[in-house]
All heavy atoms as TSV, in Angstrom:
chain	resi	resn	atom	element	x	y	z
A	1	MET	N	N	16.915	-14.049	-10.295
A	1	MET	CA	C	17.300	-15.330	-9.764
A	1	MET	C	C	18.166	-15.165	-8.531
A	1	MET	O	O	18.323	-16.095	-7.779
A	1	MET	CB	C	18.066	-16.132	-10.805
A	1	MET	CG	C	17.232	-16.530	-11.962
A	1	MET	SD	S	16.093	-17.818	-11.483
A	1	MET	CE	C	15.381	-18.171	-13.035
A	2	GLY	N	N	18.747	-14.020	-8.368
A	2	GLY	CA	C	19.589	-13.817	-7.198
A	2	GLY	C	C	21.061	-13.957	-7.513
A	2	GLY	O	O	21.470	-14.046	-8.651
A	3	GLY	N	N	21.840	-13.995	-6.462
A	3	GLY	CA	C	23.289	-14.082	-6.615
A	3	GLY	C	C	23.814	-15.439	-6.200
A	3	GLY	O	O	23.074	-16.408	-6.058
A	4	ARG	N	N	25.117	-15.511	-5.973
A	4	ARG	CA	C	25.753	-16.783	-5.627
A	4	ARG	C	C	25.162	-17.430	-4.385
A	4	ARG	O	O	25.068	-18.646	-4.306
A	4	ARG	CB	C	27.243	-16.570	-5.437
A	4	ARG	CG	C	27.957	-16.415	-6.738
A	4	ARG	CD	C	29.433	-16.711	-6.580
A	4	ARG	NE	N	30.007	-16.761	-7.898
A	4	ARG	CZ	C	30.988	-15.975	-8.300
A	4	ARG	NH1	N	31.512	-15.101	-7.473
A	4	ARG	NH2	N	31.448	-16.075	-9.519
A	5	GLY	N	N	24.785	-16.643	-3.418
A	5	GLY	CA	C	24.203	-17.196	-2.203
A	5	GLY	C	C	22.868	-17.882	-2.435
A	5	GLY	O	O	22.436	-18.733	-1.648
A	6	ASP	N	N	22.213	-17.523	-3.524
A	6	ASP	CA	C	20.911	-18.106	-3.854
A	6	ASP	C	C	21.027	-19.329	-4.762
A	6	ASP	O	O	20.026	-19.917	-5.134
A	6	ASP	CB	C	20.027	-17.064	-4.557
A	6	ASP	CG	C	19.778	-15.856	-3.683
A	6	ASP	OD1	O	19.565	-16.042	-2.473
A	6	ASP	OD2	O	19.818	-14.733	-4.215
A	7	ARG	N	N	22.229	-19.705	-5.115
A	7	ARG	CA	C	22.459	-20.808	-6.062
A	7	ARG	C	C	21.729	-22.101	-5.679
A	7	ARG	O	O	21.208	-22.771	-6.554
A	7	ARG	CB	C	23.961	-21.046	-6.167
A	7	ARG	CG	C	24.351	-21.847	-7.332
A	7	ARG	CD	C	24.716	-20.954	-8.505
A	7	ARG	NE	N	24.964	-21.848	-9.618
A	7	ARG	CZ	C	24.461	-21.691	-10.814
A	7	ARG	NH1	N	23.746	-20.648	-11.091
A	7	ARG	NH2	N	24.680	-22.552	-11.753
A	8	PRO	N	N	21.672	-22.475	-4.404
A	8	PRO	CA	C	20.947	-23.711	-4.057
A	8	PRO	C	C	19.469	-23.688	-4.455
A	8	PRO	O	O	18.887	-24.731	-4.724
A	8	PRO	CB	C	21.106	-23.815	-2.552
A	8	PRO	CG	C	22.353	-23.067	-2.249
A	8	PRO	CD	C	22.369	-21.931	-3.249
A	9	GLN	N	N	18.854	-22.542	-4.503
A	9	GLN	CA	C	17.446	-22.444	-4.883
A	9	GLN	C	C	17.249	-22.225	-6.373
A	9	GLN	O	O	16.129	-22.064	-6.842
A	9	GLN	CB	C	16.757	-21.284	-4.131
A	9	GLN	CG	C	16.618	-21.492	-2.653
A	9	GLN	CD	C	17.776	-20.867	-1.887
A	9	GLN	OE1	O	18.489	-20.047	-2.403
A	9	GLN	NE2	N	17.952	-21.274	-0.648
A	10	LEU	N	N	18.335	-22.240	-7.135
A	10	LEU	CA	C	18.253	-21.918	-8.560
A	10	LEU	C	C	17.288	-22.833	-9.314
A	10	LEU	O	O	16.468	-22.356	-10.091
A	10	LEU	CB	C	19.640	-21.977	-9.209
A	10	LEU	CG	C	19.684	-21.604	-10.685
A	10	LEU	CD1	C	19.289	-20.142	-10.883
A	10	LEU	CD2	C	21.055	-21.860	-11.263
A	11	GLU	N	N	17.357	-24.123	-9.060
A	11	GLU	CA	C	16.488	-25.057	-9.780
A	11	GLU	C	C	15.013	-24.742	-9.543
A	11	GLU	O	O	14.207	-24.743	-10.474
A	11	GLU	CB	C	16.785	-26.493	-9.352
A	11	GLU	CG	C	16.068	-27.518	-10.187
A	11	GLU	CD	C	16.480	-28.937	-9.833
A	11	GLU	OE1	O	17.672	-29.169	-9.586
A	11	GLU	OE2	O	15.583	-29.798	-9.814
A	12	ARG	N	N	14.658	-24.438	-8.315
A	12	ARG	CA	C	13.274	-24.080	-7.989
A	12	ARG	C	C	12.874	-22.782	-8.687
A	12	ARG	O	O	11.775	-22.672	-9.237
A	12	ARG	CB	C	13.112	-23.942	-6.475
A	12	ARG	CG	C	11.703	-23.646	-6.023
A	12	ARG	CD	C	11.604	-23.545	-4.500
A	12	ARG	NE	N	12.547	-22.612	-3.906
A	12	ARG	CZ	C	12.366	-21.294	-3.844
A	12	ARG	NH1	N	11.286	-20.752	-4.356
A	12	ARG	NH2	N	13.258	-20.525	-3.267
A	13	CYS	N	N	13.765	-21.818	-8.712
A	13	CYS	CA	C	13.481	-20.537	-9.360
A	13	CYS	C	C	13.341	-20.704	-10.874
A	13	CYS	O	O	12.476	-20.086	-11.490
A	13	CYS	CB	C	14.579	-19.529	-9.053
A	13	CYS	SG	S	14.602	-18.976	-7.350
A	14	VAL	N	N	14.200	-21.538	-11.463
A	14	VAL	CA	C	14.123	-21.782	-12.905
A	14	VAL	C	C	12.793	-22.429	-13.251
A	14	VAL	O	O	12.120	-22.035	-14.201
A	14	VAL	CB	C	15.318	-22.643	-13.385
A	14	VAL	CG1	C	15.085	-23.163	-14.795
A	14	VAL	CG2	C	16.605	-21.843	-13.321
A	15	GLU	N	N	12.388	-23.423	-12.476
A	15	GLU	CA	C	11.112	-24.098	-12.745
A	15	GLU	C	C	9.937	-23.122	-12.617
A	15	GLU	O	O	9.023	-23.130	-13.443
A	15	GLU	CB	C	10.931	-25.282	-11.800
A	15	GLU	CG	C	9.809	-26.188	-12.184
A	15	GLU	CD	C	9.908	-26.748	-13.596
A	15	GLU	OE1	O	10.996	-27.152	-14.017
A	15	GLU	OE2	O	8.872	-26.774	-14.300
A	16	ALA	N	N	9.968	-22.264	-11.618
A	16	ALA	CA	C	8.903	-21.266	-11.451
A	16	ALA	C	C	8.896	-20.284	-12.622
A	16	ALA	O	O	7.827	-19.880	-13.101
A	16	ALA	CB	C	9.084	-20.521	-10.132
A	17	THR	N	N	10.071	-19.899	-13.099
A	17	THR	CA	C	10.166	-18.994	-14.245
A	17	THR	C	C	9.606	-19.642	-15.504
A	17	THR	O	O	8.865	-19.016	-16.264
A	17	THR	CB	C	11.628	-18.557	-14.467
A	17	THR	OG1	O	12.110	-17.922	-13.277
A	17	THR	CG2	C	11.751	-17.606	-15.643
A	18	ILE	N	N	9.944	-20.912	-15.721
A	18	ILE	CA	C	9.421	-21.640	-16.888
A	18	ILE	C	C	7.900	-21.704	-16.830
A	18	ILE	O	O	7.217	-21.435	-17.825
A	18	ILE	CB	C	10.035	-23.050	-16.964
A	18	ILE	CG1	C	11.513	-22.955	-17.329
A	18	ILE	CG2	C	9.284	-23.934	-17.966
A	18	ILE	CD1	C	12.288	-24.252	-17.147
A	19	GLN	N	N	7.353	-22.027	-15.680
A	19	GLN	CA	C	5.895	-22.101	-15.535
A	19	GLN	C	C	5.250	-20.743	-15.787
A	19	GLN	O	O	4.220	-20.653	-16.455
A	19	GLN	CB	C	5.522	-22.638	-14.158
A	19	GLN	CG	C	5.852	-24.099	-13.978
A	19	GLN	CD	C	5.572	-24.588	-12.563
A	19	GLN	OE1	O	5.045	-23.871	-11.721
A	19	GLN	NE2	N	5.939	-25.827	-12.297
A	20	ALA	N	N	5.855	-19.693	-15.252
A	20	ALA	CA	C	5.308	-18.350	-15.450
A	20	ALA	C	C	5.344	-17.963	-16.930
A	20	ALA	O	O	4.368	-17.414	-17.457
A	20	ALA	CB	C	6.083	-17.339	-14.613
A	21	LEU	N	N	6.459	-18.234	-17.593
A	21	LEU	CA	C	6.569	-17.904	-19.014
A	21	LEU	C	C	5.551	-18.668	-19.840
A	21	LEU	O	O	4.903	-18.100	-20.724
A	21	LEU	CB	C	7.985	-18.181	-19.520
A	21	LEU	CG	C	9.058	-17.214	-19.031
A	21	LEU	CD1	C	10.444	-17.742	-19.361
A	21	LEU	CD2	C	8.841	-15.840	-19.628
A	22	ARG	N	N	5.413	-19.947	-19.567
A	22	ARG	CA	C	4.434	-20.755	-20.312
A	22	ARG	C	C	3.016	-20.232	-20.114
A	22	ARG	O	O	2.202	-20.257	-21.036
A	22	ARG	CB	C	4.505	-22.214	-19.866
A	22	ARG	CG	C	5.719	-22.949	-20.376
A	22	ARG	CD	C	5.720	-24.363	-19.862
A	22	ARG	NE	N	6.868	-25.118	-20.338
A	22	ARG	CZ	C	7.216	-26.304	-19.864
A	22	ARG	NH1	N	6.513	-26.862	-18.899
A	22	ARG	NH2	N	8.267	-26.921	-20.347
A	23	SER	N	N	2.733	-19.730	-18.928
A	23	SER	CA	C	1.375	-19.273	-18.627
A	23	SER	C	C	1.014	-17.975	-19.355
A	23	SER	O	O	-0.165	-17.653	-19.490
A	23	SER	CB	C	1.176	-19.104	-17.119
A	23	SER	OG	O	1.839	-17.959	-16.640
A	24	VAL	N	N	2.018	-17.222	-19.804
A	24	VAL	CA	C	1.747	-15.958	-20.492
A	24	VAL	C	C	2.175	-15.991	-21.962
A	24	VAL	O	O	2.269	-14.956	-22.611
A	24	VAL	CB	C	2.422	-14.757	-19.777
A	24	VAL	CG1	C	1.865	-14.577	-18.382
A	24	VAL	CG2	C	3.928	-14.909	-19.761
A	25	ARG	N	N	2.409	-17.187	-22.486
A	25	ARG	CA	C	2.900	-17.341	-23.855
A	25	ARG	C	C	2.034	-16.606	-24.868
A	25	ARG	O	O	2.536	-15.836	-25.694
A	25	ARG	CB	C	2.987	-18.818	-24.226
A	25	ARG	CG	C	3.502	-19.047	-25.624
A	25	ARG	CD	C	3.478	-20.533	-25.991
A	25	ARG	NE	N	3.928	-20.724	-27.355
A	25	ARG	CZ	C	3.147	-20.572	-28.422
A	25	ARG	NH1	N	1.881	-20.232	-28.285
A	25	ARG	NH2	N	3.640	-20.738	-29.638
A	26	THR	N	N	0.727	-16.835	-24.843
A	26	THR	CA	C	-0.171	-16.210	-25.815
A	26	THR	C	C	-0.086	-14.696	-25.744
A	26	THR	O	O	0.029	-14.014	-26.768
A	26	THR	CB	C	-1.619	-16.674	-25.577
A	26	THR	OG1	O	-1.657	-18.094	-25.682
A	26	THR	CG2	C	-2.571	-16.068	-26.583
A	27	GLU	N	N	-0.141	-14.148	-24.538
A	27	GLU	CA	C	-0.064	-12.690	-24.371
A	27	GLU	C	C	1.284	-12.156	-24.836
A	27	GLU	O	O	1.360	-11.110	-25.468
A	27	GLU	CB	C	-0.298	-12.301	-22.906
A	27	GLU	CG	C	-1.698	-12.566	-22.415
A	27	GLU	CD	C	-1.903	-13.986	-21.893
A	27	GLU	OE1	O	-1.005	-14.854	-22.058
A	27	GLU	OE2	O	-2.968	-14.239	-21.332
A	28	ALA	N	N	2.348	-12.884	-24.527
A	28	ALA	CA	C	3.683	-12.445	-24.935
A	28	ALA	C	C	3.808	-12.396	-26.451
A	28	ALA	O	O	4.357	-11.440	-27.008
A	28	ALA	CB	C	4.739	-13.372	-24.346
A	29	LEU	N	N	3.306	-13.414	-27.121
A	29	LEU	CA	C	3.365	-13.423	-28.583
A	29	LEU	C	C	2.504	-12.318	-29.183
A	29	LEU	O	O	2.883	-11.691	-30.175
A	29	LEU	CB	C	2.934	-14.792	-29.119
A	29	LEU	CG	C	3.923	-15.926	-28.862
A	29	LEU	CD1	C	3.301	-17.264	-29.226
A	29	LEU	CD2	C	5.219	-15.702	-29.626
A	30	ASP	N	N	1.346	-12.050	-28.587
A	30	ASP	CA	C	0.472	-10.975	-29.079
A	30	ASP	C	C	1.107	-9.603	-28.918
A	30	ASP	O	O	0.919	-8.718	-29.751
A	30	ASP	CB	C	-0.874	-10.994	-28.345
A	30	ASP	CG	C	-1.747	-12.169	-28.734
A	30	ASP	OD1	O	-1.459	-12.816	-29.766
A	30	ASP	OD2	O	-2.715	-12.440	-27.997
A	31	LEU	N	N	1.852	-9.404	-27.849
A	31	LEU	CA	C	2.415	-8.096	-27.540
A	31	LEU	C	C	3.868	-7.931	-27.952
A	31	LEU	O	O	4.425	-6.849	-27.814
A	31	LEU	CB	C	2.313	-7.831	-26.029
A	31	LEU	CG	C	0.904	-7.764	-25.451
A	31	LEU	CD1	C	0.957	-7.694	-23.935
A	31	LEU	CD2	C	0.166	-6.554	-26.010
A	32	ALA	N	N	4.495	-8.970	-28.440
A	32	ALA	CA	C	5.943	-8.960	-28.695
A	32	ALA	C	C	6.396	-7.814	-29.583
A	32	ALA	O	O	7.401	-7.177	-29.301
A	32	ALA	CB	C	6.383	-10.286	-29.284
A	33	SER	N	N	5.678	-7.531	-30.651
A	33	SER	CA	C	6.134	-6.487	-31.566
A	33	SER	C	C	5.927	-5.087	-30.983
A	33	SER	O	O	6.679	-4.174	-31.288
A	33	SER	CB	C	5.419	-6.602	-32.903
A	33	SER	OG	O	4.026	-6.434	-32.723
A	34	ALA	N	N	4.948	-4.927	-30.127
A	34	ALA	CA	C	4.656	-3.605	-29.575
A	34	ALA	C	C	5.497	-3.294	-28.340
A	34	ALA	O	O	5.917	-2.162	-28.140
A	34	ALA	CB	C	3.178	-3.508	-29.217
A	35	SER	N	N	5.738	-4.300	-27.525
A	35	SER	CA	C	6.410	-4.048	-26.256
A	35	SER	C	C	7.177	-5.294	-25.807
A	35	SER	O	O	6.640	-6.129	-25.092
A	35	SER	CB	C	5.357	-3.673	-25.203
A	35	SER	OG	O	5.936	-3.583	-23.945
A	36	PRO	N	N	8.429	-5.438	-26.228
A	36	PRO	CA	C	9.190	-6.630	-25.839
A	36	PRO	C	C	9.320	-6.754	-24.323
A	36	PRO	O	O	9.539	-5.770	-23.633
A	36	PRO	CB	C	10.562	-6.402	-26.466
A	36	PRO	CG	C	10.379	-5.343	-27.471
A	36	PRO	CD	C	9.200	-4.534	-27.048
A	37	TRP	N	N	9.160	-7.953	-23.832
A	37	TRP	CA	C	9.295	-8.226	-22.400
A	37	TRP	C	C	10.749	-8.528	-22.097
A	37	TRP	O	O	11.469	-9.063	-22.912
A	37	TRP	CB	C	8.460	-9.428	-22.013
A	37	TRP	CG	C	6.985	-9.252	-22.167
A	37	TRP	CD1	C	6.328	-8.278	-22.851
A	37	TRP	CD2	C	5.974	-10.083	-21.637
A	37	TRP	NE1	N	4.985	-8.458	-22.784
A	37	TRP	CE2	C	4.739	-9.571	-22.043
A	37	TRP	CE3	C	6.002	-11.237	-20.859
A	37	TRP	CZ2	C	3.537	-10.151	-21.687
A	37	TRP	CZ3	C	4.800	-11.820	-20.513
A	37	TRP	CH2	C	3.585	-11.273	-20.914
A	38	ARG	N	N	11.155	-8.218	-20.880
A	38	ARG	CA	C	12.513	-8.525	-20.456
A	38	ARG	C	C	12.463	-9.151	-19.076
A	38	ARG	O	O	11.780	-8.658	-18.196
A	38	ARG	CB	C	13.367	-7.273	-20.430
A	38	ARG	CG	C	13.674	-6.780	-21.818
A	38	ARG	CD	C	14.370	-5.443	-21.801
A	38	ARG	NE	N	14.713	-4.991	-23.107
A	38	ARG	CZ	C	13.860	-4.507	-23.986
A	38	ARG	NH1	N	12.598	-4.449	-23.702
A	38	ARG	NH2	N	14.253	-4.096	-25.166
A	39	ILE	N	N	13.210	-10.222	-18.939
A	39	ILE	CA	C	13.360	-10.867	-17.641
A	39	ILE	C	C	14.855	-10.938	-17.370
A	39	ILE	O	O	15.621	-11.406	-18.208
A	39	ILE	CB	C	12.754	-12.288	-17.636
A	39	ILE	CG1	C	11.258	-12.201	-17.911
A	39	ILE	CG2	C	13.030	-12.981	-16.312
A	39	ILE	CD1	C	10.608	-13.547	-18.092
A	40	ILE	N	N	15.262	-10.463	-16.230
A	40	ILE	CA	C	16.675	-10.463	-15.882
A	40	ILE	C	C	17.006	-11.774	-15.181
A	40	ILE	O	O	16.391	-12.124	-14.175
A	40	ILE	CB	C	17.010	-9.277	-14.950
A	40	ILE	CG1	C	16.532	-7.955	-15.559
A	40	ILE	CG2	C	18.494	-9.251	-14.631
A	40	ILE	CD1	C	17.082	-7.643	-16.920
A	41	LEU	N	N	17.963	-12.492	-15.716
A	41	LEU	CA	C	18.394	-13.764	-15.132
A	41	LEU	C	C	19.834	-13.611	-14.682
A	41	LEU	O	O	20.730	-13.494	-15.502
A	41	LEU	CB	C	18.289	-14.894	-16.160
A	41	LEU	CG	C	16.908	-15.100	-16.784
A	41	LEU	CD1	C	17.004	-16.105	-17.917
A	41	LEU	CD2	C	15.932	-15.567	-15.733
A	42	GLY	N	N	20.049	-13.565	-13.399
A	42	GLY	CA	C	21.401	-13.403	-12.882
A	42	GLY	C	C	22.000	-14.716	-12.417
A	42	GLY	O	O	21.299	-15.632	-12.027
A	43	ASP	N	N	23.300	-14.789	-12.474
A	43	ASP	CA	C	24.066	-15.916	-11.946
A	43	ASP	C	C	23.672	-17.256	-12.557
A	43	ASP	O	O	23.565	-18.260	-11.865
A	43	ASP	CB	C	23.952	-15.966	-10.422
A	43	ASP	CG	C	25.024	-16.847	-9.799
A	43	ASP	OD1	O	26.141	-16.857	-10.332
A	43	ASP	OD2	O	24.734	-17.523	-8.813
A	44	MET	N	N	23.426	-17.259	-13.845
A	44	MET	CA	C	23.114	-18.518	-14.534
A	44	MET	C	C	24.179	-18.796	-15.570
A	44	MET	O	O	24.678	-17.880	-16.225
A	44	MET	CB	C	21.741	-18.449	-15.212
A	44	MET	CG	C	20.589	-18.417	-14.246
A	44	MET	SD	S	19.000	-18.372	-15.094
A	44	MET	CE	C	18.924	-20.029	-15.768
A	45	GLN	N	N	24.528	-20.060	-15.729
A	45	GLN	CA	C	25.468	-20.456	-16.759
A	45	GLN	C	C	24.732	-20.557	-18.090
A	45	GLN	O	O	23.508	-20.699	-18.133
A	45	GLN	CB	C	26.099	-21.788	-16.385
A	45	GLN	CG	C	26.904	-21.701	-15.108
A	45	GLN	CD	C	27.478	-23.037	-14.703
A	45	GLN	OE1	O	27.355	-24.034	-15.405
A	45	GLN	NE2	N	28.131	-23.053	-13.556
A	46	ALA	N	N	25.495	-20.479	-19.173
A	46	ALA	CA	C	24.896	-20.496	-20.509
A	46	ALA	C	C	24.023	-21.726	-20.723
A	46	ALA	O	O	22.925	-21.630	-21.274
A	46	ALA	CB	C	25.988	-20.423	-21.576
A	47	ARG	N	N	24.471	-22.879	-20.289
A	47	ARG	CA	C	23.678	-24.102	-20.483
A	47	ARG	C	C	22.365	-24.044	-19.710
A	47	ARG	O	O	21.355	-24.580	-20.151
A	47	ARG	CB	C	24.472	-25.344	-20.112
A	47	ARG	CG	C	24.869	-25.439	-18.667
A	47	ARG	CD	C	25.655	-26.725	-18.375
A	47	ARG	NE	N	26.337	-26.650	-17.117
A	47	ARG	CZ	C	25.745	-26.780	-15.930
A	47	ARG	NH1	N	24.464	-26.994	-15.870
A	47	ARG	NH2	N	26.447	-26.678	-14.825
A	48	GLU	N	N	22.356	-23.369	-18.564
A	48	GLU	CA	C	21.131	-23.227	-17.775
A	48	GLU	C	C	20.148	-22.291	-18.473
A	48	GLU	O	O	18.943	-22.557	-18.508
A	48	GLU	CB	C	21.459	-22.718	-16.374
A	48	GLU	CG	C	22.266	-23.702	-15.562
A	48	GLU	CD	C	22.873	-23.102	-14.317
A	48	GLU	OE1	O	23.151	-21.891	-14.272
A	48	GLU	OE2	O	23.086	-23.875	-13.369
A	49	VAL	N	N	20.661	-21.201	-19.020
A	49	VAL	CA	C	19.811	-20.262	-19.765
A	49	VAL	C	C	19.238	-20.959	-20.994
A	49	VAL	O	O	18.048	-20.846	-21.293
A	49	VAL	CB	C	20.585	-18.987	-20.157
A	49	VAL	CG1	C	19.740	-18.090	-21.045
A	49	VAL	CG2	C	21.042	-18.232	-18.921
A	50	LYS	N	N	20.072	-21.714	-21.696
A	50	LYS	CA	C	19.618	-22.447	-22.881
A	50	LYS	C	C	18.505	-23.423	-22.513
A	50	LYS	O	O	17.483	-23.497	-23.196
A	50	LYS	CB	C	20.790	-23.199	-23.512
A	50	LYS	CG	C	20.434	-23.975	-24.761
A	50	LYS	CD	C	21.670	-24.685	-25.329
A	50	LYS	CE	C	21.350	-25.396	-26.612
A	50	LYS	NZ	N	21.010	-26.787	-26.452
A	51	SER	N	N	18.669	-24.153	-21.435
A	51	SER	CA	C	17.641	-25.100	-20.991
A	51	SER	C	C	16.336	-24.390	-20.650
A	51	SER	O	O	15.252	-24.860	-20.993
A	51	SER	CB	C	18.113	-25.874	-19.766
A	51	SER	OG	O	19.047	-26.830	-20.114
A	52	LEU	N	N	16.440	-23.247	-19.975
A	52	LEU	CA	C	15.250	-22.478	-19.617
A	52	LEU	C	C	14.516	-22.027	-20.877
A	52	LEU	O	O	13.301	-22.182	-20.987
A	52	LEU	CB	C	15.637	-21.267	-18.764
A	52	LEU	CG	C	14.490	-20.448	-18.214
A	52	LEU	CD1	C	14.863	-19.861	-16.868
A	52	LEU	CD2	C	14.067	-19.354	-19.154
A	53	ILE	N	N	15.246	-21.501	-21.844
A	53	ILE	CA	C	14.639	-21.025	-23.086
A	53	ILE	C	C	13.945	-22.167	-23.812
A	53	ILE	O	O	12.806	-22.031	-24.264
A	53	ILE	CB	C	15.699	-20.365	-23.991
A	53	ILE	CG1	C	16.190	-19.055	-23.362
A	53	ILE	CG2	C	15.156	-20.115	-25.402
A	53	ILE	CD1	C	17.435	-18.488	-24.011
A	54	GLU	N	N	14.618	-23.289	-23.919
A	54	GLU	CA	C	14.035	-24.436	-24.618
A	54	GLU	C	C	12.808	-24.978	-23.891
A	54	GLU	O	O	11.816	-25.350	-24.520
A	54	GLU	CB	C	15.077	-25.532	-24.803
A	54	GLU	CG	C	16.148	-25.136	-25.809
A	54	GLU	CD	C	17.294	-26.120	-25.902
A	54	GLU	OE1	O	17.446	-26.976	-24.995
A	54	GLU	OE2	O	18.045	-26.031	-26.884
A	55	ALA	N	N	12.844	-25.001	-22.567
A	55	ALA	CA	C	11.716	-25.526	-21.799
A	55	ALA	C	C	10.515	-24.582	-21.831
A	55	ALA	O	O	9.369	-25.024	-21.876
A	55	ALA	CB	C	12.136	-25.784	-20.348
A	56	ALA	N	N	10.776	-23.274	-21.809
A	56	ALA	CA	C	9.682	-22.298	-21.794
A	56	ALA	C	C	9.077	-22.118	-23.179
A	56	ALA	O	O	7.871	-21.922	-23.313
A	56	ALA	CB	C	10.168	-20.962	-21.251
A	57	GLY	N	N	9.922	-22.145	-24.213
A	57	GLY	CA	C	9.424	-21.978	-25.574
A	57	GLY	C	C	10.306	-21.064	-26.392
A	57	GLY	O	O	10.290	-19.849	-26.182
A	58	LYS	N	N	11.079	-21.639	-27.311
A	58	LYS	CA	C	11.996	-20.855	-28.142
A	58	LYS	C	C	11.273	-19.877	-29.062
A	58	LYS	O	O	11.885	-18.946	-29.566
A	58	LYS	CB	C	12.881	-21.777	-28.984
A	58	LYS	CG	C	13.849	-22.597	-28.174
A	58	LYS	CD	C	14.862	-23.325	-29.024
A	58	LYS	CE	C	14.231	-24.292	-29.973
A	58	LYS	NZ	N	15.203	-25.108	-30.718
A	59	ASP	N	N	9.974	-20.090	-29.266
A	59	ASP	CA	C	9.252	-19.201	-30.169
A	59	ASP	C	C	8.988	-17.822	-29.567
A	59	ASP	O	O	8.668	-16.887	-30.282
A	59	ASP	CB	C	7.936	-19.835	-30.618
A	59	ASP	CG	C	7.023	-20.220	-29.464
A	59	ASP	OD1	O	7.510	-20.425	-28.335
A	59	ASP	OD2	O	5.811	-20.342	-29.703
A	60	PHE	N	N	9.166	-17.680	-28.240
A	60	PHE	CA	C	8.944	-16.360	-27.656
A	60	PHE	C	C	9.913	-16.003	-26.531
A	60	PHE	O	O	9.849	-14.902	-25.991
A	60	PHE	CB	C	7.494	-16.220	-27.163
A	60	PHE	CG	C	7.208	-16.887	-25.842
A	60	PHE	CD1	C	7.041	-16.131	-24.691
A	60	PHE	CD2	C	7.105	-18.261	-25.754
A	60	PHE	CE1	C	6.780	-16.748	-23.476
A	60	PHE	CE2	C	6.829	-18.880	-24.556
A	60	PHE	CZ	C	6.665	-18.126	-23.411
A	61	VAL	N	N	10.838	-16.880	-26.199
A	61	VAL	CA	C	11.819	-16.602	-25.153
A	61	VAL	C	C	13.203	-16.638	-25.781
A	61	VAL	O	O	13.521	-17.532	-26.552
A	61	VAL	CB	C	11.743	-17.651	-24.013
A	61	VAL	CG1	C	12.774	-17.349	-22.939
A	61	VAL	CG2	C	10.356	-17.689	-23.404
A	62	GLY	N	N	14.021	-15.646	-25.485
A	62	GLY	CA	C	15.366	-15.574	-26.030
A	62	GLY	C	C	16.332	-15.046	-24.990
A	62	GLY	O	O	15.988	-14.888	-23.823
A	63	SER	N	N	17.539	-14.763	-25.405
A	63	SER	CA	C	18.572	-14.324	-24.481
A	63	SER	C	C	19.414	-13.229	-25.115
A	63	SER	O	O	19.679	-13.243	-26.311
A	63	SER	CB	C	19.467	-15.519	-24.119
A	63	SER	OG	O	20.528	-15.112	-23.289
A	64	CYS	N	N	19.838	-12.303	-24.292
A	64	CYS	CA	C	20.753	-11.252	-24.713
A	64	CYS	C	C	21.857	-11.177	-23.659
A	64	CYS	O	O	21.586	-10.925	-22.485
A	64	CYS	CB	C	20.030	-9.914	-24.819
A	64	CYS	SG	S	21.125	-8.563	-25.258
A	65	LEU	N	N	23.083	-11.404	-24.050
A	65	LEU	CA	C	24.215	-11.399	-23.135
A	65	LEU	C	C	24.768	-9.990	-23.014
A	65	LEU	O	O	25.183	-9.386	-24.021
A	65	LEU	CB	C	25.294	-12.365	-23.636
A	65	LEU	CG	C	26.592	-12.386	-22.834
A	65	LEU	CD1	C	26.324	-12.884	-21.420
A	65	LEU	CD2	C	27.602	-13.257	-23.528
A	66	ASP	N	N	24.800	-9.476	-21.801
A	66	ASP	CA	C	25.373	-8.151	-21.541
A	66	ASP	C	C	26.808	-8.352	-21.059
A	66	ASP	O	O	27.080	-8.432	-19.876
A	66	ASP	CB	C	24.542	-7.422	-20.482
A	66	ASP	CG	C	25.058	-6.024	-20.186
A	66	ASP	OD1	O	26.058	-5.610	-20.798
A	66	ASP	OD2	O	24.468	-5.345	-19.335
A	67	SER	N	N	27.730	-8.463	-22.006
A	67	SER	CA	C	29.113	-8.768	-21.654
A	67	SER	C	C	29.854	-7.584	-21.023
A	67	SER	O	O	30.872	-7.763	-20.387
A	67	SER	CB	C	29.879	-9.243	-22.896
A	67	SER	OG	O	29.876	-8.233	-23.884
A	68	GLY	N	N	29.329	-6.386	-21.168
A	68	GLY	CA	C	29.970	-5.223	-20.591
A	68	GLY	C	C	29.595	-4.961	-19.145
A	68	GLY	O	O	30.312	-4.277	-18.409
A	69	ASN	N	N	28.482	-5.524	-18.700
A	69	ASN	CA	C	28.004	-5.254	-17.356
A	69	ASN	C	C	28.965	-5.690	-16.262
A	69	ASN	O	O	29.147	-4.962	-15.290
A	69	ASN	CB	C	26.627	-5.911	-17.153
A	69	ASN	CG	C	25.922	-5.403	-15.926
A	69	ASN	OD1	O	26.175	-4.315	-15.446
A	69	ASN	ND2	N	25.024	-6.205	-15.401
A	70	PRO	N	N	29.603	-6.865	-16.335
A	70	PRO	CA	C	30.506	-7.259	-15.258
A	70	PRO	C	C	31.699	-6.335	-15.083
A	70	PRO	O	O	32.321	-6.303	-14.031
A	70	PRO	CB	C	30.989	-8.652	-15.693
A	70	PRO	CG	C	29.953	-9.157	-16.624
A	70	PRO	CD	C	29.424	-7.947	-17.314
A	71	MET	N	N	32.043	-5.578	-16.123
A	71	MET	CA	C	33.191	-4.684	-16.033
A	71	MET	C	C	32.850	-3.482	-15.199
A	71	MET	O	O	33.557	-2.810	-14.653
A	71	MET	CB	C	33.659	-4.270	-17.415
A	71	MET	CG	C	34.056	-5.456	-18.244
A	71	MET	SD	S	34.744	-4.914	-19.782
A	71	MET	CE	C	36.023	-6.127	-19.969
């Protein structure tokens, strides 16, 4: 998603990410146990990540907070 300078485009990037995730839902669910997918989302607030997960599909999209990385 980029850094702070990219914040104005965040809404457009989130919508594109949701569309991309929805388009690969079946494949993601088929492959989930063999090879988990990872998407890095930078500079997003918790409520934004939650909205993205709910919009894309909670059955195959989740979140993992790396609290040690900022240190």
